[in-house]
Backbone bond lengths (Angstrom), bond angles and torsions (degrees), N, CA, C in turn:
res aa  C-N    CA-C-N  psi(-1)  N-CA   C-N-CA  omega(-1)  CA-C   N-CA-C  phi
1 X - - - 1.451 - - 1.535 107.96 -
2 X 1.304 115.46 124.17 1.459 121.35 -178.88 1.529 110.15 -81.45
3 X 1.316 115.84 136.23 1.463 122.31 172.06 1.524 106.11 -96.16
4 X 1.321 117.35 127.06 1.466 120.76 179.79 1.523 109.82 -130.91
5 X 1.319 114.61 141.62 1.460 121.33 179.48 1.528 108.01 -147.44
6 X 1.308 116.07 146.50 1.462 121.45 179.16 1.515 109.68 -102.77
7 X 1.326 114.79 134.77 1.462 122.18 179.57 1.527 108.46 -132.25
8 X 1.331 117.54 140.13 1.470 119.08 176.57 1.526 111.03 -80.51
9 X 1.316 115.09 148.73 1.460 120.61 171.84 1.524 105.88 -93.71
10 X 1.305 115.50 108.52 1.466 122.22 -171.64 1.527 112.20 -91.14
11 X 1.326 115.05 166.39 1.457 123.44 178.58 1.528 110.97 -50.13
12 X 1.327 117.01 -46.49 1.463 121.93 -177.93 1.516 114.45 -69.85
13 X 1.332 117.67 -10.97 1.460 122.24 178.66 1.525 112.32 -89.86
14 X 1.332 116.28 -1.97 1.461 120.39 -170.81 1.522 112.20 -120.19
15 X 1.338 115.19 158.35 1.458 120.53 174.71 1.534 108.44 -80.86
16 X 1.327 118.49 176.92 1.470 119.86 -176.48 1.539 114.95 -59.10
17 X 1.337 117.84 -20.92 1.467 119.82 178.48 1.525 112.87 -84.33
18 X 1.359 117.11 -3.63 1.463 120.83 179.75 1.511 114.26 90.46
19 X 1.341 117.13 4.47 1.466 121.69 178.17 1.525 108.68 -92.04
20 X 1.333 115.47 141.57 1.466 120.43 -178.98 1.522 111.00 -54.50
21 X 1.319 115.46 132.81 1.452 123.90 175.31 1.524 105.75 -86.93
22 X 1.348 117.80 117.83 1.460 120.09 -167.98 1.524 115.02 -56.36
23 X 1.355 121.73 -34.28 1.468 117.83 176.96 1.536 112.68 -62.58
24 X 1.320 117.13 -26.85 1.467 119.98 177.21 1.524 111.16 -64.05
25 X 1.336 115.80 -34.68 1.463 119.30 177.16 1.528 110.74 -57.50
26 X 1.330 116.60 -39.20 1.467 119.83 -178.56 1.523 111.26 -67.28
27 X 1.313 116.52 -37.96 1.456 120.43 176.55 1.530 110.24 -63.79
28 X 1.323 116.80 -43.10 1.465 120.34 177.89 1.529 109.70 -63.93
29 X 1.335 116.51 -40.56 1.467 120.99 -178.74 1.525 111.83 -61.50
30 X 1.323 117.70 -37.89 1.464 120.90 176.08 1.529 109.79 -60.80
31 X 1.332 116.79 -41.78 1.467 120.62 176.77 1.516 112.43 -62.90
32 X 1.332 116.80 -38.32 1.470 121.02 177.58 1.527 109.79 -63.54
33 X 1.326 116.79 -43.30 1.467 120.36 178.44 1.534 110.55 -62.41
34 X 1.317 116.02 -41.37 1.465 120.30 176.68 1.526 110.74 -62.24
35 X 1.341 117.56 -42.20 1.466 121.80 177.28 1.530 111.13 -63.28
36 X 1.338 116.87 -38.70 1.463 121.30 178.97 1.527 110.27 -60.72
37 X 1.330 117.06 -50.62 1.465 119.19 -179.54 1.530 111.21 -63.81
38 X 1.324 118.11 -37.37 1.466 120.81 176.71 1.528 110.27 -62.55
39 X 1.331 117.39 -38.69 1.467 120.82 179.67 1.520 111.70 -65.19
40 X 1.335 116.67 -24.31 1.466 121.56 177.34 1.528 112.04 -83.32
41 X 1.344 115.98 -8.62 1.458 120.72 -178.02 1.516 113.47 97.81
42 X 1.338 116.19 15.05 1.461 120.97 -177.49 1.529 110.21 -127.79
43 X 1.342 116.86 74.68 1.471 118.26 178.37 1.523 110.20 -62.64
44 X 1.326 114.95 144.13 1.460 119.53 -176.02 1.518 112.72 -59.47
45 X 1.313 118.07 -34.00 1.466 118.78 179.87 1.524 110.79 -60.01
46 X 1.332 116.51 -42.25 1.463 120.37 177.86 1.532 110.06 -68.59
47 X 1.334 116.18 -42.79 1.466 118.95 178.72 1.525 110.08 -60.05
48 X 1.320 117.24 -42.24 1.466 121.10 -178.26 1.522 112.50 -73.08
49 X 1.316 117.19 -52.44 1.466 120.88 -171.03 1.521 113.91 -83.13
50 X 1.325 117.82 -36.74 1.462 120.78 -176.58 1.532 111.09 -93.74
51 X 1.330 116.17 -51.37 1.464 120.34 -177.53 1.525 112.71 -84.35
52 X 1.322 117.11 -13.98 1.465 123.05 178.94 1.525 111.19 58.22
53 X 1.345 115.08 43.20 1.455 119.65 178.13 1.519 110.42 -130.56
54 X 1.310 115.08 158.13 1.449 122.43 179.54 1.523 108.39 -138.20
55 X 1.331 116.51 171.00 1.461 120.72 -178.88 1.536 110.04 -135.48
56 X 1.334 116.81 69.73 1.464 118.88 -178.76 1.529 112.44 -69.29
57 X 1.312 113.58 153.58 1.466 121.57 175.26 1.521 108.40 -79.73
58 X 1.344 115.99 132.18 1.464 120.06 175.59 1.525 111.71 -113.91
59 X 1.340 116.62 -15.19 1.465 120.33 176.21 1.523 108.62 -154.01
60 X 1.323 115.08 137.94 1.456 120.82 178.50 1.517 108.31 -149.88
61 X 1.324 116.29 119.16 1.458 122.30 -178.51 1.526 107.60 -122.78
62 X 1.339 115.77 111.51 1.460 121.35 -177.34 1.517 111.12 -106.98
63 X 1.330 115.36 144.52 1.461 122.24 173.31 1.518 107.39 -127.34
64 X 1.334 115.48 117.57 1.461 121.21 -179.94 1.521 109.31 -92.44
65 X 1.339 116.43 132.58 1.464 121.57 -177.97 1.522 112.92 -115.31
66 X 1.331 116.09 -39.51 1.462 121.54 -176.77 1.521 109.14 -144.34
67 X 1.327 116.91 151.37 1.468 118.89 179.48 1.525 111.85 -76.28
68 X 1.321 114.49 152.19 1.456 121.57 170.15 1.517 107.88 -105.97
69 X 1.329 116.73 152.79 1.455 121.47 -175.84 1.518 111.26 -127.25
70 X 1.318 114.72 150.72 1.463 120.79 177.83 1.522 109.50 -49.68
71 X 1.332 115.25 132.17 1.460 121.28 179.66 1.512 114.16 94.10
72 X 1.335 118.38 -12.46 1.469 120.46 177.88 1.522 110.45 -63.56
73 X 1.306 115.54 144.42 1.464 122.42 169.22 1.521 106.07 -97.95
74 X 1.319 116.22 114.82 1.455 121.40 -175.60 1.522 110.83 -103.65
75 X 1.318 115.75 136.69 1.453 121.26 174.00 1.514 108.51 -99.99
76 X 1.317 115.31 122.11 1.460 122.89 176.51 1.526 107.14 -101.82
77 X 1.330 116.98 115.18 1.465 122.45 177.84 1.521 108.17 -108.19
78 X 1.317 116.63 122.77 1.465 123.68 -176.60 1.522 108.02 -114.19
79 X 1.331 116.32 127.25 1.462 122.03 176.66 1.518 109.48 -118.97
80 X 1.325 115.97 136.50 1.466 121.79 173.72 1.518 107.09 -87.40
81 X 1.333 116.45 120.36 1.471 121.37 -175.56 1.516 113.80 -103.36
82 X 1.330 117.11 -33.48 1.469 120.47 -179.12 1.520 109.23 -157.54
83 X 1.335 114.41 143.29 1.464 120.97 177.72 1.522 107.19 -122.79
84 X 1.317 115.51 118.60 1.466 120.80 176.34 1.513 110.11 -99.51
85 X 1.317 116.38 -168.85 1.464 120.84 177.62 1.523 109.99 -57.45
86 X 1.329 116.33 -48.24 1.461 121.11 179.85 1.522 112.61 -126.86
87 X 1.326 117.47 -10.30 1.464 120.60 -176.51 1.524 111.70 -96.56
88 X 1.318 114.11 161.84 1.456 122.00 175.96 1.523 106.93 -143.84
89 X 1.334 116.19 119.82 1.459 121.36 178.15 1.520 109.10 -99.48
90 X 1.322 113.91 127.59 1.457 122.23 -177.04 1.518 110.13 -122.82
91 X 1.319 115.88 156.47 1.456 121.84 168.58 1.519 107.32 -127.20
92 X 1.315 114.96 138.68 1.457 121.94 179.74 1.519 109.21 -119.75
93 X 1.317 115.77 140.05 1.459 122.26 170.00 1.507 106.50 -127.46
94 X 1.325 116.28 124.62 1.460 121.85 -178.22 1.525 107.10 -114.51
95 X 1.325 115.10 124.64 1.460 118.95 -175.25 1.524 112.06 -136.99
96 X 1.312 113.45 159.27 1.459 123.59 171.83 1.522 104.48 -118.87
97 X 1.315 115.95 104.50 1.462 119.01 -172.63 1.522 109.19 62.43
98 X 1.331 116.20 -126.93 1.467 121.19 179.52 1.525 112.84 -88.70
99 X 1.328 117.90 -4.17 1.460 122.29 -176.43 1.523 110.89 -90.92
100 X 1.322 116.57 118.31 1.465 120.85 176.21 1.525 108.04 -78.26
101 X 1.336 115.51 125.18 1.457 120.56 179.02 1.524 111.27 -90.55
102 X 1.336 115.79 -44.16 1.461 119.49 178.11 1.515 110.37 -160.46
103 X 1.322 114.19 160.09 1.463 122.12 176.89 1.529 107.76 -129.89
104 X 1.322 115.24 160.36 1.467 119.25 179.27 1.517 110.26 -150.44
105 X 1.320 115.06 145.17 1.466 123.51 166.80 1.515 104.73 -106.34
106 X 1.322 116.13 132.52 1.460 121.07 -166.54 1.525 109.22 -140.61
107 X 1.321 117.16 129.27 1.468 120.88 173.80 1.521 108.50 -119.49
108 X 1.325 114.43 128.92 1.454 121.21 172.31 1.528 107.60 -116.81
109 X 1.325 116.40 161.61 1.462 121.18 179.93 1.521 109.05 -135.28
110 X 1.315 115.83 133.57 1.465 120.96 174.89 1.519 108.18 -70.98
111 X 1.330 116.02 127.61 1.456 120.68 -179.83 1.520 110.99 -133.79
112 X 1.316 114.80 156.13 1.459 122.09 175.63 1.524 108.84 -83.15
113 X 1.313 117.54 131.44 1.455 121.00 174.89 1.526 111.56 -74.04
114 X 1.313 116.84 -16.36 1.467 120.48 179.84 1.527 112.47 -85.77
115 X 1.346 116.98 -33.99 1.463 120.02 -176.33 1.529 113.45 -116.40
116 X 1.328 116.73 -13.20 1.467 123.30 -174.21 1.527 112.71 62.94
117 X 1.316 117.49 14.82 1.463 121.99 176.95 1.526 109.22 -95.02
118 X 1.335 115.30 154.62 1.462 118.59 176.55 1.523 109.33 -65.43
119 X 1.323 115.22 154.01 1.455 120.34 176.10 1.511 108.68 -140.76
120 X 1.325 115.26 153.97 1.461 120.00 179.46 1.522 109.14 -66.19
121 X 1.330 115.34 144.67 1.457 119.02 176.04 1.523 109.07 -59.12
122 X 1.329 118.86 129.48 1.470 119.96 174.04 1.531 109.42 -58.43
123 X 1.326 116.23 149.30 1.466 121.18 -174.41 1.526 113.43 -54.56
124 X 1.337 117.85 -41.24 1.462 119.26 -177.18 1.539 111.85 -69.75
125 X 1.329 116.76 -37.18 1.463 119.89 177.44 1.527 109.74 -70.88
126 X 1.333 117.14 -42.04 1.471 120.72 177.43 1.530 110.58 -58.58
127 X 1.324 117.70 -42.75 1.469 120.56 179.92 1.526 110.78 -62.39
128 X 1.323 117.05 -42.54 1.466 120.30 179.52 1.526 110.91 -66.26
129 X 1.328 116.99 -40.48 1.461 120.40 178.22 1.520 110.96 -65.91
130 X 1.334 116.61 -40.38 1.462 121.48 -179.83 1.520 110.76 -61.30
131 X 1.320 116.93 -34.40 1.465 121.23 177.23 1.530 110.88 -59.90
132 X 1.324 117.74 -28.15 1.465 122.43 -179.35 1.525 113.03 -96.23
133 X 1.319 117.70 -2.02 1.454 121.54 -175.95 1.520 111.04 -63.42
134 X 1.326 115.73 124.65 1.468 121.81 -178.74 1.520 111.90 -72.72
135 X 1.331 117.41 -37.61 1.450 122.59 -179.13 1.526 108.22 -122.41
136 X 1.326 118.10 100.28 1.460 119.70 -173.75 1.522 114.43 -54.98
137 X 1.330 118.94 -22.25 1.457 120.81 -177.37 1.521 111.87 -94.19
138 X 1.332 117.58 11.84 1.473 120.76 -176.45 1.518 112.66 -82.74
139 X 1.318 118.23 0.07 1.468 121.16 -179.18 1.524 110.36 -59.59
140 X 1.290 116.33 128.20 1.460 122.68 179.67 1.520 109.03 -121.74
141 X 1.319 118.35 95.09 1.466 120.25 -176.02 1.523 113.89 -66.85
142 X 1.321 118.08 -9.43 1.462 120.19 -177.61 1.530 112.84 -77.46
143 X 1.326 118.70 -13.91 1.473 120.03 -176.74 1.495 111.84 -106.81
């Protein structure tokens, strides 16, 4: 099941010519990931302060296809592709209407805020993530 959310491309996200400044996309993407976990019932504040866990990015591969412009309404579509012991592989497609602006392959890892070591996904979070898994057989217990 794809998670999709619309975000505006604001003045501060663009260079002086009005074209999206690519580092701004990464900042927006972090917000989308935060919105995704909140939609599952796991807001980051609770994950950080109560569960003492975080989900840092360990790999991110972006492919830019078309420019975005100030004022565009962008749709961020997030797909869960694989769930490992502590890792989560995602794919993102960012579009303006029918035009794909960029795509990304993204791996995050559940980590302890106390030890900075990876940790297994808690059962309730794993169950919620599994509900969004695009390919049920993508589970990789080695990660």
